[in-house]
N, CA, C, O and CB atoms as a CASP TS submission, in Angstrom:
PFRMAT TS
TARGET T0000
AUTHOR 0000-0000-0000
METHOD Language model
MODEL 1
PARENT N/A
ATOM      1  N   MET     1     115.509 132.456  69.865  1.00  0.00           N
ATOM      2  CA  MET     1     114.787 131.543  70.644  1.00  0.00           C
ATOM      3  C   MET     1     115.759 130.882  71.654  1.00  0.00           C
ATOM      4  O   MET     1     116.941 130.684  71.373  1.00  0.00           O
ATOM      5  CB  MET     1     114.088 130.516  69.745  1.00  0.00           C
ATOM      6  N   ALA     2     115.216 130.558  72.817  1.00  0.00           N
ATOM      7  CA  ALA     2     115.974 130.042  73.874  1.00  0.00           C
ATOM      8  C   ALA     2     116.337 128.512  73.636  1.00  0.00           C
ATOM      9  O   ALA     2     115.510 127.788  73.082  1.00  0.00           O
ATOM     10  CB  ALA     2     115.194 130.248  75.171  1.00  0.00           C
ATOM     11  N   LYS     3     117.430 128.071  74.004  1.00  0.00           N
ATOM     12  CA  LYS     3     117.836 126.713  73.733  1.00  0.00           C
ATOM     13  C   LYS     3     117.059 125.755  74.822  1.00  0.00           C
ATOM     14  O   LYS     3     117.088 126.012  76.025  1.00  0.00           O
ATOM     15  CB  LYS     3     119.501 126.595  73.832  1.00  0.00           C
ATOM     16  N   GLN     4     116.442 124.756  74.339  1.00  0.00           N
ATOM     17  CA  GLN     4     115.742 123.860  75.091  1.00  0.00           C
ATOM     18  C   GLN     4     116.601 122.691  75.663  1.00  0.00           C
ATOM     19  O   GLN     4     117.400 122.067  74.965  1.00  0.00           O
ATOM     20  CB  GLN     4     114.667 123.372  74.285  1.00  0.00           C
ATOM     21  N   ASN     5     116.415 122.483  76.765  1.00  0.00           N
ATOM     22  CA  ASN     5     117.258 121.257  77.654  1.00  0.00           C
ATOM     23  C   ASN     5     116.566 119.958  77.348  1.00  0.00           C
ATOM     24  O   ASN     5     115.416 119.816  77.764  1.00  0.00           O
ATOM     25  CB  ASN     5     117.220 121.470  79.456  1.00  0.00           C
ATOM     26  N   LYS     6     117.157 118.973  76.649  1.00  0.00           N
ATOM     27  CA  LYS     6     116.600 117.728  76.419  1.00  0.00           C
ATOM     28  C   LYS     6     116.579 116.957  77.592  1.00  0.00           C
ATOM     29  O   LYS     6     115.910 115.931  77.467  1.00  0.00           O
ATOM     30  CB  LYS     6     117.249 117.054  75.418  1.00  0.00           C
ATOM     31  N   ASN     7     117.068 117.113  78.629  1.00  0.00           N
ATOM     32  CA  ASN     7     116.969 116.341  79.926  1.00  0.00           C
ATOM     33  C   ASN     7     115.942 116.805  81.001  1.00  0.00           C
ATOM     34  O   ASN     7     115.782 116.231  82.078  1.00  0.00           O
ATOM     35  CB  ASN     7     118.303 116.365  80.571  1.00  0.00           C
ATOM     36  N   ALA     8     115.205 118.010  80.549  1.00  0.00           N
ATOM     37  CA  ALA     8     114.279 118.447  81.488  1.00  0.00           C
ATOM     38  C   ALA     8     113.137 117.476  81.694  1.00  0.00           C
ATOM     39  O   ALA     8     112.615 117.483  82.809  1.00  0.00           O
ATOM     40  CB  ALA     8     113.786 119.734  81.095  1.00  0.00           C
ATOM     41  N   GLY     9     112.667 116.629  80.763  1.00  0.00           N
ATOM     42  CA  GLY     9     111.589 115.649  80.842  1.00  0.00           C
ATOM     43  C   GLY     9     111.969 114.657  81.982  1.00  0.00           C
ATOM     44  O   GLY     9     111.161 114.346  82.857  1.00  0.00           O
ATOM     45  N   PHE    10     113.199 114.191  81.927  1.00  0.00           N
ATOM     46  CA  PHE    10     113.701 113.144  82.656  1.00  0.00           C
ATOM     47  C   PHE    10     113.661 113.583  84.207  1.00  0.00           C
ATOM     48  O   PHE    10     113.244 112.847  85.102  1.00  0.00           O
ATOM     49  CB  PHE    10     115.141 112.782  82.128  1.00  0.00           C
ATOM     50  N   GLN    11     114.138 114.849  84.390  1.00  0.00           N
ATOM     51  CA  GLN    11     114.218 115.520  85.708  1.00  0.00           C
ATOM     52  C   GLN    11     112.978 115.655  86.267  1.00  0.00           C
ATOM     53  O   GLN    11     112.840 115.376  87.459  1.00  0.00           O
ATOM     54  CB  GLN    11     114.818 116.807  85.662  1.00  0.00           C
ATOM     55  N   GLN    12     111.883 116.102  85.497  1.00  0.00           N
ATOM     56  CA  GLN    12     110.622 116.227  85.806  1.00  0.00           C
ATOM     57  C   GLN    12     110.129 114.952  86.405  1.00  0.00           C
ATOM     58  O   GLN    12     109.604 114.872  87.515  1.00  0.00           O
ATOM     59  CB  GLN    12     109.898 116.637  84.684  1.00  0.00           C
ATOM     60  N   ALA    13     110.331 113.994  85.612  1.00  0.00           N
ATOM     61  CA  ALA    13     109.603 112.599  85.789  1.00  0.00           C
ATOM     62  C   ALA    13     110.390 111.991  87.211  1.00  0.00           C
ATOM     63  O   ALA    13     109.786 111.324  88.052  1.00  0.00           O
ATOM     64  CB  ALA    13     109.858 111.452  84.223  1.00  0.00           C
ATOM     65  N   ALA    14     111.610 112.293  87.295  1.00  0.00           N
ATOM     66  CA  ALA    14     112.316 111.766  88.682  1.00  0.00           C
ATOM     67  C   ALA    14     111.777 112.503  89.788  1.00  0.00           C
ATOM     68  O   ALA    14     111.622 111.945  90.874  1.00  0.00           O
ATOM     69  CB  ALA    14     113.945 111.960  88.734  1.00  0.00           C
ATOM     70  N   GLY    15     111.462 113.764  89.602  1.00  0.00           N
ATOM     71  CA  GLY    15     110.778 114.641  90.752  1.00  0.00           C
ATOM     72  C   GLY    15     109.490 114.048  91.173  1.00  0.00           C
ATOM     73  O   GLY    15     109.242 113.870  92.365  1.00  0.00           O
ATOM     74  N   LEU    16     108.567 113.700  90.118  1.00  0.00           N
ATOM     75  CA  LEU    16     107.285 113.064  90.443  1.00  0.00           C
ATOM     76  C   LEU    16     107.424 111.764  90.974  1.00  0.00           C
ATOM     77  O   LEU    16     106.588 111.372  91.788  1.00  0.00           O
ATOM     78  CB  LEU    16     106.433 112.982  89.318  1.00  0.00           C
ATOM     79  N   ILE    17     108.434 110.986  90.603  1.00  0.00           N
ATOM     80  CA  ILE    17     108.590 109.592  91.224  1.00  0.00           C
ATOM     81  C   ILE    17     108.878 109.750  92.730  1.00  0.00           C
ATOM     82  O   ILE    17     108.310 109.118  93.621  1.00  0.00           O
ATOM     83  CB  ILE    17     109.804 108.747  90.515  1.00  0.00           C
ATOM     84  N   ARG    18     109.833 110.675  92.889  1.00  0.00           N
ATOM     85  CA  ARG    18     110.218 110.948  94.392  1.00  0.00           C
ATOM     86  C   ARG    18     108.950 111.435  95.294  1.00  0.00           C
ATOM     87  O   ARG    18     108.760 111.074  96.455  1.00  0.00           O
ATOM     88  CB  ARG    18     111.405 112.152  94.447  1.00  0.00           C
ATOM     89  N   TYR    19     108.231 112.200  94.650  1.00  0.00           N
ATOM     90  CA  TYR    19     106.979 112.829  95.352  1.00  0.00           C
ATOM     91  C   TYR    19     105.955 111.516  95.620  1.00  0.00           C
ATOM     92  O   TYR    19     105.443 111.388  96.731  1.00  0.00           O
ATOM     93  CB  TYR    19     106.186 114.120  94.274  1.00  0.00           C
ATOM     94  N   PHE    20     105.722 110.683  94.692  1.00  0.00           N
ATOM     95  CA  PHE    20     104.816 109.695  94.882  1.00  0.00           C
ATOM     96  C   PHE    20     105.320 108.531  95.850  1.00  0.00           C
ATOM     97  O   PHE    20     104.592 107.876  96.595  1.00  0.00           O
ATOM     98  CB  PHE    20     104.455 109.196  93.563  1.00  0.00           C
ATOM     99  N   ASP    21     106.770 108.388  95.695  1.00  0.00           N
ATOM    100  CA  ASP    21     107.256 107.422  96.725  1.00  0.00           C
ATOM    101  C   ASP    21     107.084 107.926  98.129  1.00  0.00           C
ATOM    102  O   ASP    21     106.721 107.171  99.030  1.00  0.00           O
ATOM    103  CB  ASP    21     108.719 107.102  96.504  1.00  0.00           C
ATOM    104  N   ALA    22     107.339 109.181  98.318  1.00  0.00           N
ATOM    105  CA  ALA    22     107.100 109.849  99.770  1.00  0.00           C
ATOM    106  C   ALA    22     105.747 109.789 100.118  1.00  0.00           C
ATOM    107  O   ALA    22     105.437 109.602 101.295  1.00  0.00           O
ATOM    108  CB  ALA    22     107.509 111.357  99.872  1.00  0.00           C
ATOM    109  N   GLU    23     104.791 109.940  99.130  1.00  0.00           N
ATOM    110  CA  GLU    23     103.460 110.093  99.524  1.00  0.00           C
ATOM    111  C   GLU    23     102.849 108.704  99.973  1.00  0.00           C
ATOM    112  O   GLU    23     102.016 108.610 100.875  1.00  0.00           O
ATOM    113  CB  GLU    23     102.675 110.721  98.372  1.00  0.00           C
ATOM    114  N   GLU    24     103.410 107.509  99.163  1.00  0.00           N
ATOM    115  CA  GLU    24     102.984 106.291  99.618  1.00  0.00           C
ATOM    116  C   GLU    24     103.320 105.828 101.072  1.00  0.00           C
ATOM    117  O   GLU    24     102.552 105.068 101.662  1.00  0.00           O
ATOM    118  CB  GLU    24     103.469 105.398  98.735  1.00  0.00           C
ATOM    119  N   GLU    25     104.408 106.262 101.619  1.00  0.00           N
ATOM    120  CA  GLU    25     104.623 105.878 102.809  1.00  0.00           C
ATOM    121  C   GLU    25     103.648 106.529 103.953  1.00  0.00           C
ATOM    122  O   GLU    25     103.463 105.883 104.984  1.00  0.00           O
ATOM    123  CB  GLU    25     105.979 106.127 103.003  1.00  0.00           C
ATOM    124  N   THR    26     103.085 107.681 103.793  1.00  0.00           N
ATOM    125  CA  THR    26     102.267 108.219 104.673  1.00  0.00           C
ATOM    126  C   THR    26     100.823 107.977 104.468  1.00  0.00           C
ATOM    127  O   THR    26     100.066 108.271 105.393  1.00  0.00           O
ATOM    128  CB  THR    26     102.524 109.493 104.715  1.00  0.00           C
ATOM    129  N   SER    27     100.339 107.473 103.363  1.00  0.00           N
ATOM    130  CA  SER    27      98.958 107.489 102.844  1.00  0.00           C
ATOM    131  C   SER    27      98.406 106.171 103.610  1.00  0.00           C
ATOM    132  O   SER    27      99.117 105.346 104.183  1.00  0.00           O
ATOM    133  CB  SER    27      98.864 107.427 101.070  1.00  0.00           C
ATOM    134  N   ILE    28      97.075 106.143 103.510  1.00  0.00           N
ATOM    135  CA  ILE    28      96.367 105.158 104.150  1.00  0.00           C
ATOM    136  C   ILE    28      96.205 103.905 103.244  1.00  0.00           C
ATOM    137  O   ILE    28      95.851 104.118 102.085  1.00  0.00           O
ATOM    138  CB  ILE    28      95.064 105.709 104.579  1.00  0.00           C
ATOM    139  N   LYS    29      96.437 102.543 103.662  1.00  0.00           N
ATOM    140  CA  LYS    29      96.374 101.566 102.720  1.00  0.00           C
ATOM    141  C   LYS    29      95.050 100.663 102.944  1.00  0.00           C
ATOM    142  O   LYS    29      94.760 100.098 103.999  1.00  0.00           O
ATOM    143  CB  LYS    29      97.677 100.764 102.785  1.00  0.00           C
ATOM    144  N   ILE    30      94.352 100.641 101.817  1.00  0.00           N
ATOM    145  CA  ILE    30      92.990  99.858 101.900  1.00  0.00           C
ATOM    146  C   ILE    30      93.188  98.829 100.913  1.00  0.00           C
ATOM    147  O   ILE    30      93.684  99.018  99.803  1.00  0.00           O
ATOM    148  CB  ILE    30      91.610 100.742 101.573  1.00  0.00           C
ATOM    149  N   ASP    31      92.790  97.763 101.358  1.00  0.00           N
ATOM    150  CA  ASP    31      92.773  96.524 100.505  1.00  0.00           C
ATOM    151  C   ASP    31      91.668  96.647  99.420  1.00  0.00           C
ATOM    152  O   ASP    31      90.530  97.045  99.669  1.00  0.00           O
ATOM    153  CB  ASP    31      92.516  95.215 101.406  1.00  0.00           C
ATOM    154  N   PRO    32      92.113  96.268  98.189  1.00  0.00           N
ATOM    155  CA  PRO    32      91.280  96.511  97.080  1.00  0.00           C
ATOM    156  C   PRO    32      89.839  95.741  97.193  1.00  0.00           C
ATOM    157  O   PRO    32      88.825  96.216  96.683  1.00  0.00           O
ATOM    158  CB  PRO    32      92.068  96.080  95.811  1.00  0.00           C
ATOM    159  N   ARG    33      89.852  94.468  97.934  1.00  0.00           N
ATOM    160  CA  ARG    33      88.647  93.769  98.111  1.00  0.00           C
ATOM    161  C   ARG    33      87.737  94.574  98.989  1.00  0.00           C
ATOM    162  O   ARG    33      86.530  94.371  98.857  1.00  0.00           O
ATOM    163  CB  ARG    33      88.894  92.413  98.671  1.00  0.00           C
ATOM    164  N   ILE    34      88.121  95.411  99.822  1.00  0.00           N
ATOM    165  CA  ILE    34      87.271  96.105 100.654  1.00  0.00           C
ATOM    166  C   ILE    34      86.609  97.072  99.872  1.00  0.00           C
ATOM    167  O   ILE    34      85.395  97.237  99.988  1.00  0.00           O
ATOM    168  CB  ILE    34      87.930  96.685 101.760  1.00  0.00           C
ATOM    169  N   VAL    35      87.388  97.816  98.978  1.00  0.00           N
ATOM    170  CA  VAL    35      86.803  98.946  97.992  1.00  0.00           C
ATOM    171  C   VAL    35      85.698  98.293  97.165  1.00  0.00           C
ATOM    172  O   VAL    35      84.602  98.829  97.003  1.00  0.00           O
ATOM    173  CB  VAL    35      87.989  99.588  96.928  1.00  0.00           C
ATOM    174  N   LEU    36      86.056  97.044  96.623  1.00  0.00           N
ATOM    175  CA  LEU    36      85.089  96.288  95.712  1.00  0.00           C
ATOM    176  C   LEU    36      83.877  95.955  96.524  1.00  0.00           C
ATOM    177  O   LEU    36      82.765  96.185  96.048  1.00  0.00           O
ATOM    178  CB  LEU    36      85.728  94.938  95.102  1.00  0.00           C
ATOM    179  N   GLY    37      83.992  95.492  97.574  1.00  0.00           N
ATOM    180  CA  GLY    37      82.856  95.020  98.538  1.00  0.00           C
ATOM    181  C   GLY    37      82.078  96.161  98.881  1.00  0.00           C
ATOM    182  O   GLY    37      80.863  95.994  98.982  1.00  0.00           O
ATOM    183  N   MET    38      82.585  97.349  99.089  1.00  0.00           N
ATOM    184  CA  MET    38      81.889  98.549  99.494  1.00  0.00           C
ATOM    185  C   MET    38      81.083  98.920  98.309  1.00  0.00           C
ATOM    186  O   MET    38      79.886  99.193  98.401  1.00  0.00           O
ATOM    187  CB  MET    38      82.845  99.699  99.951  1.00  0.00           C
ATOM    188  N   ALA    39      81.726  98.929  97.228  1.00  0.00           N
ATOM    189  CA  ALA    39      81.018  99.372  95.998  1.00  0.00           C
ATOM    190  C   ALA    39      79.893  98.508  95.640  1.00  0.00           C
ATOM    191  O   ALA    39      78.837  99.010  95.257  1.00  0.00           O
ATOM    192  CB  ALA    39      81.936  99.431  94.847  1.00  0.00           C
ATOM    193  N   PHE    40      80.053  97.197  95.743  1.00  0.00           N
ATOM    194  CA  PHE    40      78.973  96.283  95.487  1.00  0.00           C
ATOM    195  C   PHE    40      77.868  96.412  96.669  1.00  0.00           C
ATOM    196  O   PHE    40      76.684  96.355  96.338  1.00  0.00           O
ATOM    197  CB  PHE    40      79.567  94.784  95.374  1.00  0.00           C
ATOM    198  N   GLY    41      78.112  96.535  97.646  1.00  0.00           N
ATOM    199  CA  GLY    41      77.126  96.889  98.861  1.00  0.00           C
ATOM    200  C   GLY    41      76.356  98.138  98.572  1.00  0.00           C
ATOM    201  O   GLY    41      75.145  98.142  98.792  1.00  0.00           O
ATOM    202  N   VAL    42      76.993  99.266  98.066  1.00  0.00           N
ATOM    203  CA  VAL    42      76.180 100.377  97.804  1.00  0.00           C
ATOM    204  C   VAL    42      75.258 100.179  96.633  1.00  0.00           C
ATOM    205  O   VAL    42      74.116 100.638  96.631  1.00  0.00           O
ATOM    206  CB  VAL    42      77.004 101.530  97.597  1.00  0.00           C
ATOM    207  N   ALA    43      75.782  99.470  95.611  1.00  0.00           N
ATOM    208  CA  ALA    43      74.945  99.164  94.486  1.00  0.00           C
ATOM    209  C   ALA    43      73.753  98.197  94.864  1.00  0.00           C
ATOM    210  O   ALA    43      72.682  98.276  94.261  1.00  0.00           O
ATOM    211  CB  ALA    43      75.816  98.547  93.385  1.00  0.00           C
ATOM    212  N   ILE    44      73.946  97.363  95.787  1.00  0.00           N
ATOM    213  CA  ILE    44      72.656  96.540  96.142  1.00  0.00           C
ATOM    214  C   ILE    44      71.817  97.343  97.041  1.00  0.00           C
ATOM    215  O   ILE    44      70.608  97.117  97.092  1.00  0.00           O
ATOM    216  CB  ILE    44      72.975  95.137  96.863  1.00  0.00           C
ATOM    217  N   ILE    45      72.426  98.374  97.840  1.00  0.00           N
ATOM    218  CA  ILE    45      71.335  99.203  98.625  1.00  0.00           C
ATOM    219  C   ILE    45      70.602 100.193  97.751  1.00  0.00           C
ATOM    220  O   ILE    45      69.470 100.561  98.067  1.00  0.00           O
ATOM    221  CB  ILE    45      71.988 100.029  99.819  1.00  0.00           C
ATOM    222  N   VAL    46      71.201 100.637  96.668  1.00  0.00           N
ATOM    223  CA  VAL    46      70.528 101.587  95.753  1.00  0.00           C
ATOM    224  C   VAL    46      69.495 100.795  95.037  1.00  0.00           C
ATOM    225  O   VAL    46      68.389 101.324  94.923  1.00  0.00           O
ATOM    226  CB  VAL    46      71.522 102.285  94.738  1.00  0.00           C
ATOM    227  N   ILE    47      69.692  99.534  94.504  1.00  0.00           N
ATOM    228  CA  ILE    47      68.868  98.750  93.885  1.00  0.00           C
ATOM    229  C   ILE    47      67.812  98.527  94.667  1.00  0.00           C
ATOM    230  O   ILE    47      66.681  98.775  94.248  1.00  0.00           O
ATOM    231  CB  ILE    47      69.408  97.668  93.486  1.00  0.00           C
ATOM    232  N   ALA    48      68.043  97.988  96.017  1.00  0.00           N
ATOM    233  CA  ALA    48      66.833  97.679  96.840  1.00  0.00           C
ATOM    234  C   ALA    48      65.958  98.915  97.156  1.00  0.00           C
ATOM    235  O   ALA    48      64.738  98.787  97.257  1.00  0.00           O
ATOM    236  CB  ALA    48      67.269  97.032  98.165  1.00  0.00           C
ATOM    237  N   ILE    49      66.566 100.103  97.312  1.00  0.00           N
ATOM    238  CA  ILE    49      65.649 101.238  97.688  1.00  0.00           C
ATOM    239  C   ILE    49      64.840 101.577  96.311  1.00  0.00           C
ATOM    240  O   ILE    49      63.675 101.968  96.381  1.00  0.00           O
ATOM    241  CB  ILE    49      66.550 102.611  98.292  1.00  0.00           C
ATOM    242  N   THR    50      65.420 101.434  95.209  1.00  0.00           N
ATOM    243  CA  THR    50      64.584 101.661  94.091  1.00  0.00           C
ATOM    244  C   THR    50      63.452 100.716  93.790  1.00  0.00           C
ATOM    245  O   THR    50      62.442 101.083  93.189  1.00  0.00           O
ATOM    246  CB  THR    50      65.376 101.711  93.009  1.00  0.00           C
ATOM    247  N   LEU    51      63.668  99.350  94.274  1.00  0.00           N
ATOM    248  CA  LEU    51      62.718  98.535  94.097  1.00  0.00           C
ATOM    249  C   LEU    51      61.486  98.754  95.241  1.00  0.00           C
ATOM    250  O   LEU    51      60.302  98.542  94.981  1.00  0.00           O
ATOM    251  CB  LEU    51      63.364  97.194  94.085  1.00  0.00           C
ATOM    252  N   ILE    52      61.955  99.191  96.472  1.00  0.00           N
ATOM    253  CA  ILE    52      61.060  99.413  97.537  1.00  0.00           C
ATOM    254  C   ILE    52      60.193 100.737  97.324  1.00  0.00           C
ATOM    255  O   ILE    52      58.984 100.744  97.554  1.00  0.00           O
ATOM    256  CB  ILE    52      61.869  99.472  98.834  1.00  0.00           C
ATOM    257  N   PHE    53      60.879 101.834  96.879  1.00  0.00           N
ATOM    258  CA  PHE    53      60.449 103.035  96.627  1.00  0.00           C
ATOM    259  C   PHE    53      60.558 103.502  95.220  1.00  0.00           C
ATOM    260  O   PHE    53      61.381 104.370  94.929  1.00  0.00           O
ATOM    261  CB  PHE    53      61.063 103.833  97.437  1.00  0.00           C
ATOM    262  N   PRO    54      59.670 102.903  94.217  1.00  0.00           N
ATOM    263  CA  PRO    54      59.955 103.209  92.725  1.00  0.00           C
ATOM    264  C   PRO    54      59.359 104.615  92.668  1.00  0.00           C
ATOM    265  O   PRO    54      58.500 105.106  93.400  1.00  0.00           O
ATOM    266  CB  PRO    54      59.226 102.096  91.569  1.00  0.00           C
ATOM    267  N   LEU    55      60.030 105.168  91.601  1.00  0.00           N
ATOM    268  CA  LEU    55      59.647 106.518  91.020  1.00  0.00           C
ATOM    269  C   LEU    55      58.414 106.404  90.269  1.00  0.00           C
ATOM    270  O   LEU    55      58.197 105.471  89.496  1.00  0.00           O
ATOM    271  CB  LEU    55      60.725 107.099  90.101  1.00  0.00           C
ATOM    272  N   ARG    56      57.501 107.478  90.526  1.00  0.00           N
ATOM    273  CA  ARG    56      56.171 107.480  89.918  1.00  0.00           C
ATOM    274  C   ARG    56      56.142 107.955  88.498  1.00  0.00           C
ATOM    275  O   ARG    56      55.076 108.000  87.883  1.00  0.00           O
ATOM    276  CB  ARG    56      55.264 108.315  90.708  1.00  0.00           C
TER
END
């Protein structure tokens, strides 16, 4: 059986950390309050539509 490298997990984790650090610099930043507000707004719209046009 092949000898397993005990440091492989750390090296893989370090690679993922570098990947996500690089990704954060180019990604779009959205304020969490905007996301919550939009979710709340969509929920209100869905509730209003179901009250106006109820299923038969």
